C-alpha positions as CSV (number, residue, x, y, z in Angstrom):
1,M,13.7,38.0,-12.1
2,A,12.0,34.9,-11.7
3,S,11.7,35.3,-15.8
4,S,15.6,36.0,-16.3
5,T,16.5,33.0,-14.5
6,V,14.3,31.0,-16.8
7,T,14.6,32.0,-19.9
8,S,18.8,32.1,-19.7
9,A,18.1,28.4,-20.3
10,Q,16.5,28.8,-23.9
11,P,17.4,29.3,-26.7
12,P,18.3,33.0,-28.0
13,S,15.8,33.1,-31.0
14,Q,12.6,32.6,-29.0
15,P,13.7,33.3,-25.2
16,D,9.6,33.5,-24.0
17,R,8.0,31.2,-26.6
18,P,6.4,28.4,-24.8
19,P,7.3,25.2,-26.5
20,R,3.1,23.7,-27.1
21,P,-0.2,25.7,-25.8
22,N,-2.0,23.2,-23.3
23,L,-5.2,23.1,-25.6
24,V,-6.5,20.3,-23.1
25,F,-6.1,22.2,-20.3
26,R,-8.4,25.2,-22.0
27,Q,-10.8,23.0,-23.0
28,L,-11.2,21.6,-19.5
29,R,-11.9,25.0,-18.5
30,G,-14.6,25.4,-20.7
31,R,-17.0,28.9,-20.8
32,R,-15.6,30.0,-17.9
33,S,-13.1,32.6,-17.6
34,P,-9.2,32.2,-16.4
35,A,-10.7,34.2,-13.2
36,E,-13.6,32.0,-13.0
37,F,-11.7,28.8,-13.6
38,A,-9.1,29.8,-10.5
39,A,-11.5,30.5,-8.2
40,A,-12.7,26.7,-8.8
41,V,-8.8,25.8,-8.1
42,R,-8.4,27.7,-5.0
43,R,-12.0,26.2,-3.5
44,A,-10.7,22.8,-4.6
45,A,-7.9,23.3,-3.1
46,R,-9.1,24.0,-0.1
47,E,-11.8,20.9,-0.3
48,I,-8.6,18.3,0.5
49,G,-6.6,20.5,2.7
50,E,-4.5,22.3,0.1
51,R,-3.8,26.3,0.1
52,V,-2.6,27.1,-3.8
53,S,-2.9,30.8,-5.2
54,C,-3.9,30.1,-8.2
55,D,-5.3,33.2,-10.4
56,A,-6.0,34.4,-13.9
57,R,-2.2,34.6,-14.8
58,Y,-1.7,31.6,-13.8
59,V,-4.2,29.6,-15.7
60,G,-3.0,31.3,-18.8
61,R,0.7,29.8,-17.8
62,V,-0.6,26.8,-18.1
63,E,-2.8,27.3,-21.0
64,T,0.1,28.6,-23.3
65,G,2.4,26.1,-22.3
66,E,4.7,28.0,-19.9
67,I,4.1,25.6,-16.9
68,R,4.8,22.5,-18.7
69,C,4.0,20.3,-15.3
70,P,2.8,21.8,-12.2
71,N,4.3,21.6,-8.5
72,Y,3.2,19.0,-6.2
73,A,0.4,20.8,-4.4
74,Y,-1.4,22.3,-7.6
75,E,-1.0,18.5,-9.4
76,R,-2.9,16.8,-6.2
77,V,-5.7,19.6,-6.7
78,F,-6.1,19.0,-10.7
79,L,-6.3,15.2,-10.5
80,H,-8.9,15.9,-7.2
81,M,-11.1,18.2,-9.6
82,F,-10.4,15.8,-12.4
83,P,-10.8,12.2,-10.8
84,G,-9.5,9.0,-12.9
85,R,-7.1,11.7,-15.0
86,T,-3.4,12.1,-14.8
87,L,-1.5,14.7,-15.5
88,T,-0.7,14.2,-18.8
89,D,-4.3,13.3,-19.5
90,L,-4.7,17.2,-18.3
91,G,-2.4,17.9,-21.1
92,F,1.0,18.3,-18.9
93,A,4.2,16.9,-19.6
94,P,6.0,13.9,-17.5
95,R,7.3,15.1,-14.0
96,S,9.8,13.3,-15.1
97,S,11.0,15.0,-18.4
98,V,10.9,18.6,-17.0
99,R,12.0,18.2,-13.3
100,G,14.6,16.1,-11.3
101,R,18.4,15.4,-10.9
102,R,18.3,14.5,-14.9
103,A,17.8,17.7,-15.7
104,R,21.2,19.0,-14.5
105,T,23.5,18.6,-16.7
106,G,26.8,19.1,-14.1
107,P,27.9,19.1,-10.9
108,T,26.5,23.2,-10.7
109,A,23.9,23.1,-12.9
110,A,21.2,24.1,-10.3
111,V,19.3,26.7,-12.1
112,P,15.9,24.6,-13.9
113,T,15.1,24.6,-18.0
114,A,12.5,26.5,-19.0
115,S,10.5,23.2,-19.1
116,A,9.9,23.1,-15.5
117,E,7.5,25.8,-13.6
118,P,9.4,28.7,-13.0
119,L,10.9,29.9,-9.4
120,A,9.4,33.2,-7.6
121,P,11.8,35.4,-6.4
122,D,11.8,33.7,-3.0
123,G,13.0,30.7,-4.4
124,G,9.8,29.0,-4.0
125,T,7.1,28.6,-7.1
126,P,4.3,31.4,-8.0
127,G,1.0,30.6,-6.7
128,A,2.3,27.8,-4.2
129,A,3.3,27.6,-0.4
130,R,6.8,27.4,0.6
131,P,8.3,23.9,0.6
132,Y,8.4,23.4,3.8
133,D,4.7,24.9,4.9
134,R,2.2,22.8,5.5
135,G,0.1,23.7,2.6
136,N,2.4,21.9,0.8
137,P,5.4,20.1,2.8
138,Y,6.7,17.8,0.0
139,T,7.8,20.2,-2.9
140,H,11.6,20.0,-2.7
141,D,13.0,22.7,-5.4
142,D,16.3,22.6,-4.0
143,H,17.8,19.6,-5.2
144,E,21.0,19.8,-2.2
145,E,18.2,20.1,0.3
146,S,16.9,16.6,-1.4
147,D,20.1,15.3,-1.0
148,V,20.2,15.7,2.8
149,L,17.3,14.7,3.4
150,R,17.6,11.5,1.1
151,R,20.9,10.5,2.8
152,A,19.6,11.3,6.0
153,F,16.5,9.0,5.8
154,M,19.4,6.1,4.8
155,R,21.3,6.8,8.1
156,G,17.7,6.9,10.1
157,G,17.0,3.2,8.6
158,T,18.5,0.9,10.9
159,A,17.8,3.2,13.9
160,T,14.0,3.0,12.9
161,A,13.4,0.1,13.9
162,A,15.3,0.7,17.6
163,A,13.7,3.9,18.3
164,S,11.0,4.3,20.7
165,L,9.4,7.9,20.7
166,G,11.9,9.9,19.6
167,P,11.9,10.9,16.5
168,L,12.1,7.9,14.6
169,G,15.7,7.9,14.2
170,L,16.2,10.3,11.4
171,A,18.2,13.7,11.2
172,L,19.4,15.9,9.0
173,D,22.6,17.6,9.6
174,A,25.2,19.5,7.2
175,A,27.7,17.0,7.3
176,A,25.4,14.8,5.1
177,A,25.4,17.4,2.3
178,E,29.3,16.6,2.3
179,R,28.9,12.8,1.7
180,P,28.6,11.6,-2.6
181,V,25.5,11.8,-4.3
182,R,24.1,8.5,-5.4
183,R,21.0,6.9,-6.5
184,C,18.7,5.0,-4.7
185,G,19.0,1.4,-4.2
186,A,17.2,-1.5,-3.0
187,S,18.4,-0.4,0.5
188,D,16.6,3.0,0.7
189,A,13.7,1.4,-0.3
190,G,14.0,-1.2,3.3
191,A,14.9,1.4,4.9
192,L,11.2,3.3,4.1
193,E,9.1,0.0,4.5
194,E,10.9,-0.3,7.6
195,A,10.0,3.2,8.6
196,V,5.9,2.8,7.6
197,R,6.0,-0.8,10.1
198,R,7.6,1.2,12.7
199,I,5.4,3.8,12.5
200,R,2.4,1.6,12.8
201,L,3.7,-0.8,15.7
202,L,4.4,2.9,17.5
203,D,0.4,3.2,17.1
204,D,-0.8,0.8,18.0
205,R,1.5,0.8,21.4
206,H,0.9,4.3,22.5
207,G,-1.8,6.3,20.0
208,A,-1.6,8.7,17.5
209,D,-1.1,12.2,19.6
210,G,2.7,12.2,20.2
211,L,4.5,10.6,17.1
212,Y,2.3,12.6,14.1
213,R,4.5,16.0,14.2
214,R,7.8,13.4,14.1
215,A,6.5,11.0,12.2
216,A,6.4,13.7,9.3
217,V,10.8,14.1,9.0
218,P,10.8,10.5,7.4
219,L,7.9,11.3,5.2
220,R,9.7,14.3,3.5
221,A,12.7,12.2,3.5
222,A,10.7,9.7,1.3
223,Y,9.3,12.0,-1.1
224,A,13.1,13.4,-1.4
225,L,14.1,9.8,-2.4
226,L,11.5,9.6,-5.1
227,D,13.0,12.9,-6.4
228,A,16.7,11.2,-6.1
229,G,15.5,8.7,-8.7
230,A,16.0,4.9,-8.4
231,M,18.4,2.5,-10.2
232,R,16.2,-0.3,-11.4
233,R,12.5,0.2,-12.1
234,A,11.6,-2.6,-9.2
235,T,13.5,-0.3,-7.0
236,A,11.9,2.6,-7.8
237,D,8.1,0.8,-7.5
238,R,8.7,0.1,-4.1
239,L,9.9,3.3,-3.6
240,Y,6.4,5.2,-4.8
241,A,4.4,2.2,-2.9
242,G,6.7,3.1,0.5
243,A,6.1,6.7,0.3
244,G,2.2,6.3,-0.4
245,E,1.8,3.7,2.5
246,L,4.0,6.3,4.8
247,A,1.6,9.7,3.5
248,L,-1.2,7.2,4.5
249,S,0.4,6.2,7.8
250,V,1.2,10.2,9.0
251,G,-2.4,10.8,7.7
252,W,-4.0,8.5,10.0
253,L,-1.5,9.8,12.7
254,A,-3.1,13.2,12.1
255,H,-7.0,11.5,11.7
256,D,-6.6,9.9,14.4
257,S,-5.1,13.1,16.6
258,G,-7.7,15.1,15.2
259,R,-6.0,17.3,12.5
260,F,-8.7,16.3,10.0
261,D,-7.3,19.1,7.2
262,D,-3.7,17.3,7.4
263,A,-4.8,13.8,7.4
264,R,-6.9,15.0,4.1
265,S,-3.9,16.2,2.9
266,H,-1.9,13.2,3.2
267,Y,-4.5,10.7,2.2
268,A,-4.5,12.7,-1.5
269,E,-1.2,12.7,-1.7
270,A,-1.2,9.2,-1.3
271,L,-3.8,8.7,-4.1
272,A,-1.8,10.6,-6.3
273,T,1.0,8.5,-5.8
274,A,-1.7,5.5,-6.1
275,R,-3.2,7.1,-9.8
276,M,0.3,8.4,-11.1
277,T,2.2,4.7,-10.9
278,G,-0.9,2.7,-11.5
279,D,-1.1,0.8,-8.0
280,P,-4.7,-0.4,-7.3
281,A,-3.6,-1.5,-4.0
282,L,-2.1,1.7,-2.7
283,E,-5.2,3.7,-4.3
284,A,-7.8,0.7,-2.6
285,H,-5.8,1.7,0.8
286,A,-6.1,5.2,0.4
287,F,-10.1,5.7,-0.5
288,C,-10.5,3.3,2.3
289,N,-8.8,5.8,4.8
290,T,-10.1,8.8,3.0
291,A,-13.9,6.7,3.7
292,F,-13.2,6.5,7.3
293,L,-12.2,10.4,7.4
294,A,-15.1,11.6,5.4
295,R,-17.3,9.9,8.3
296,D,-15.3,11.3,11.3
297,A,-15.6,14.3,9.6
298,G,-19.3,14.4,8.8
299,R,-19.5,14.0,5.7
300,P,-21.1,10.3,5.3
301,R,-22.0,10.5,1.4
302,E,-18.7,11.0,0.7
303,A,-17.9,8.2,3.0
304,V,-20.2,5.7,1.7
305,R,-18.8,7.0,-2.3
306,A,-15.1,6.5,-1.5
307,A,-15.3,3.3,0.0
308,Q,-17.1,1.9,-2.8
309,A,-14.6,3.6,-5.1
310,A,-11.9,1.7,-2.8
311,Q,-14.0,-2.3,-3.6
312,R,-13.2,-1.0,-7.4
313,A,-10.2,-0.9,-7.0
314,A,-9.3,-3.9,-4.5
315,R,-11.6,-5.6,-6.6
316,E,-8.8,-7.6,-8.1
317,L,-5.9,-8.0,-6.1
318,G,-7.9,-11.5,-4.5
319,S,-8.3,-10.7,-0.6
320,A,-11.5,-11.2,0.7
321,R,-10.2,-9.3,4.1
322,L,-9.6,-6.3,2.8
323,L,-13.2,-6.3,0.7
324,S,-14.5,-6.7,4.0
325,L,-12.4,-3.7,5.9
326,L,-13.8,-1.6,2.4
327,A,-17.2,-2.9,3.0
328,L,-17.5,-2.1,6.8
329,R,-16.1,1.8,5.9
330,E,-19.0,1.8,3.5
331,A,-21.8,0.7,6.0
332,G,-19.9,3.0,8.4
333,G,-21.1,6.1,5.7
334,W,-24.4,4.6,5.6
335,A,-25.0,4.4,8.8
336,G,-24.0,8.4,9.1
337,L,-26.6,8.7,7.0
338,A,-29.3,6.8,9.1
339,D,-29.6,4.3,6.2
340,R,-30.2,1.0,8.2
341,V,-30.7,-1.2,5.3
342,G,-28.0,0.5,3.1
343,C,-26.1,-0.6,6.7
344,E,-27.4,-4.1,7.2
345,R,-26.4,-4.8,3.7
346,A,-23.1,-4.0,3.9
347,L,-22.2,-5.1,7.1
348,A,-23.9,-8.4,5.7
349,R,-21.2,-8.1,3.3
350,A,-18.2,-7.5,5.2
351,R,-19.2,-10.6,7.9
352,A,-19.6,-12.9,4.3
353,L,-16.4,-11.7,3.4
354,F,-14.3,-12.0,6.5
355,D,-15.2,-15.5,7.4
356,R,-13.5,-16.4,4.0
357,G,-10.7,-16.3,6.1
358,P,-7.3,-14.7,5.4
359,A,-5.4,-14.8,2.0
360,G,-1.8,-14.4,0.7
361,A,-2.8,-11.2,-0.9
362,D,-3.9,-9.5,2.3
363,P,-1.8,-6.3,2.9
364,D,0.7,-5.9,5.5
365,W,-1.5,-2.7,6.9
366,M,-4.3,-5.1,7.8
367,S,-2.8,-6.4,10.6
368,F,-4.8,-4.4,12.6
369,Y,-8.4,-6.0,11.1
370,G,-9.5,-8.7,13.1
371,E,-12.4,-10.6,14.8
372,A,-12.3,-7.3,17.2
373,E,-11.6,-4.6,14.7
374,L,-14.8,-5.8,12.9
375,A,-17.0,-5.9,16.1
376,G,-15.3,-2.8,17.1
377,L,-16.6,-0.6,13.0
378,E,-19.9,-2.8,13.7
379,A,-20.3,-1.4,17.0
380,Q,-19.9,2.2,15.9
381,C,-22.1,1.7,13.0
382,W,-25.3,0.6,15.2
383,S,-24.0,3.5,17.6
384,A,-24.1,5.9,15.2
385,L,-27.8,4.7,13.9
386,G,-28.8,4.7,17.7
387,D,-28.9,1.2,18.5
388,W,-27.2,1.3,22.2
389,P,-27.8,-2.0,23.4
390,R,-26.2,-3.6,20.3
391,A,-23.6,-1.3,19.6
392,A,-22.5,-1.7,23.5
393,R,-23.0,-5.9,22.7
394,H,-20.8,-5.7,19.9
395,A,-18.2,-3.2,21.6
396,R,-17.8,-5.4,25.0
397,R,-16.9,-8.1,22.2
398,A,-14.9,-5.9,20.9
399,V,-13.0,-5.7,23.9
400,E,-12.8,-9.0,25.0
401,L,-11.2,-10.3,21.5
402,Q,-8.6,-7.8,21.0
403,D,-5.2,-8.8,21.0
404,P,-3.5,-7.0,24.0
405,H,-0.6,-6.1,21.7
406,F,-3.1,-3.4,20.3
407,T,-3.0,-1.3,23.5
408,R,-4.6,1.6,21.9
409,N,-7.8,-0.6,20.5
410,I,-8.1,-1.8,24.2
411,A,-8.8,1.9,25.1
412,L,-10.8,2.9,22.2
413,Y,-13.4,0.0,22.3
414,T,-13.9,0.2,25.5
415,A,-14.1,3.8,25.4
416,E,-17.3,3.3,23.3
417,L,-18.5,1.2,25.2
418,A,-18.6,3.4,28.0
419,D,-20.2,5.4,25.7
420,D,-22.8,3.4,24.7
421,L,-23.6,2.2,28.0
422,A,-24.2,5.7,29.3
423,R,-26.6,6.5,26.4
424,G,-28.6,3.5,26.7
425,G,-29.7,4.5,30.7
426,R,-27.0,2.1,32.3
427,P,-24.6,4.6,33.9
428,D,-23.3,2.3,36.7
429,A,-21.8,0.2,34.0
430,A,-20.5,3.0,31.8
431,A,-18.7,4.4,34.8
432,A,-16.9,1.2,35.5
433,A,-15.8,1.1,31.8
434,G,-14.9,4.5,31.8
435,L,-12.6,3.9,34.7
436,R,-10.6,1.2,32.7
437,V,-10.2,4.1,30.1
438,L,-8.7,6.2,32.5
439,D,-6.2,3.1,33.7
440,L,-5.1,2.8,29.9
441,L,-5.0,6.5,29.2
442,G,-1.2,6.4,30.9
443,K,0.0,4.4,27.9
444,V,-2.4,6.0,25.4
445,Q,-2.2,9.3,23.9
446,S,-5.0,9.5,21.7
447,T,-7.6,12.3,20.9
448,R,-10.2,9.9,19.3
449,V,-10.1,8.3,23.0
450,Q,-10.2,11.4,25.2
451,T,-13.0,12.8,22.9
452,I,-15.2,9.7,23.1
453,L,-14.6,10.0,27.0
454,A,-15.1,13.3,27.7
455,G,-18.9,12.8,25.9
456,T,-19.3,10.2,28.2
457,A,-19.0,12.0,31.3
458,R,-21.3,14.7,30.0
459,V,-23.8,11.8,29.2
460,L,-23.1,11.0,32.8
461,L,-23.3,14.4,34.4
462,P,-26.8,14.1,35.4
463,H,-26.1,10.5,37.0
464,R,-23.7,10.9,39.6
465,G,-25.7,9.7,42.1
466,A,-26.0,6.1,40.5
467,R,-23.5,3.6,41.7
468,G,-19.1,4.5,40.7
469,V,-20.3,7.3,38.7
470,S,-19.1,10.1,41.1
471,A,-15.6,8.2,40.9
472,F,-15.7,8.0,37.3
473,L,-16.7,11.9,37.4
474,D,-14.0,13.0,39.8
475,R,-11.2,11.2,38.1
476,H,-11.9,12.3,34.7
477,A,-12.1,16.2,35.5
478,A,-8.9,15.4,37.4
479,H,-7.2,13.8,34.5
480,R,-8.6,16.6,32.1
481,A,-6.6,18.8,34.3
482,A,-3.4,17.1,34.4
483,L,-3.8,17.5,30.5
484,S,-4.3,21.6,30.7
485,R,-1.3,21.7,32.6
486,P,1.8,23.4,31.2
487,A,4.7,19.9,30.8
């Protein structure tokens, strides 16, 4: 069924002959058999949180040229396997030449040509997840569906700015399919950028847990905008940058709410977008988040390497504050490796770069990075190294310096302070700080904060007789019980 759908668009004289073998991909496979290489592809997919069903047949179809351009899930996996390369470097044709609206020849031309990866009988792509699977959430082979998402996103642009914790003003409805289709313009890019700003603002105030699922809606719409294409090159650049930043924002919501596999996939999506478009600012941001995730996931060496890659990407961007934050990401990795010397060197570099002050080239997404965040991240490094008094000193400074607007960060730094005090042998002060965190949890939904506070409670259990500890433990237990009750 799938082959007949595809070959119907080919010349009758050579219905099954691929246009050109992919010799580059064959060379990259080396001495491994197609089955061995397929297993390596599946392993790489698991490393970045993707799910692909690659087998020897798929590898053969790529090498013979039957698949001229892979779907987005495979693209992310291949770029992870061969860092620094683009799809064309891997022997594939540019996506714009084989997919998208330009391949349609009329209002009813919905059948893909032979140059695109063929569809499976269920309408999906062989070896890939369905369009709305978590393993591959942004692949839209149904162009009409993409049109609905694109127009829904446009209608939601202004509503997004006014929404609170609703679905960010976005809705999909049947009526949208009846409206005329048009290519994207500057207003679409502006709506996308506003969605990014709104998500970041809501995260600052309320934390990630209540936002992640809702934020996935505008992200799907953003990639549908890319699929629709833009009227001008400048608009296309804004759309790609905005989609990448939105993927990072949604990835951060997943990261902060403990969904590490989802976060890794979103960060990889943003990195792939940055590499495809040659956007060093987006690449630096993607590696920055990847380094932070690797540290939290217990992969400190990867954190160091990702942070160093981010610094290389950011070297020519003209933002000392960005380089300062990236040095802190590197310091976090060194601390996780118990390398005190490496950590101290990175911290010193971070402080020196921070002291150069702000610049016009500082990215918009770094609005959270001030003296409070510098102190908070340094506190995390000393905590990882087991220097509890120094960690507590920096965490307290972070709380004192934090802008009241960043409610989530105040809760985070206070929770870290409580934990450092508890582990440093000051249970009474730790209990007092823990009670302040519990006061904030009515406004903030953050798995990260909850996890830190639960660890503090475990440390304080043997010290119930100390002043204030019993009150904290009882109130924390009541809070946990309330969370576990069905809504």
